C-alpha positions, 0 to 999 in steps of 0.5 A: 499499500502507498503511503500516506493513505487517505486515512493517514493524511486525514489523521495527520491533519487532525493531529496537527490541529490538535497539537497547534491548539494544545502544543507548541509550534516551532519554526524550522527556518525562521529567517525563510518563514519570515520572508515568506510571511512578509510576501503573504502579508501576515505577522508571524508574531501575532497571526501565525497560529491563526494562519495555520489553523485556517490552513489545517481546517481547510486542508484535505487529503486531496490537497496533499503535494508531498512525496509517497511515501512521505519524504523524511527530514534530514534537518537536524532538529527533525531528522528522520520525521516524516514531512507532510506538504499541502497546497490550500486555498483560503480566503485570507490569501489571494493565491494558494499556499504551500505549507509543510509540517512535521510533528514530534510528540507535542510539537508542530514543526513548520517547515514551509509556508509560502505562495504556491510556486 
């Protein structure tokens, strides 16, 4: 069976939303995410969790744009964790947004969040 399955993606989105609400959000590459936030015209300090909430609420397994099976991270902080990438349209932004995340225990690791390229 090819991973991730529809069910796995649904569960991963639900888990990410739960961690967002009850855990911590860490930014893997803060400088790149800050530049992308400027381009999308939102403030990381005050609006990131709301933006992520909207994206996760609207994302479906059909929006999955990652590898099959999911790519594993080579970055030191999240080495070996599965990466989940989605492209989603929400009212806040005029263009579809690509975002990629990983989850470790009670931490949502944001890897990318930018206009879909």
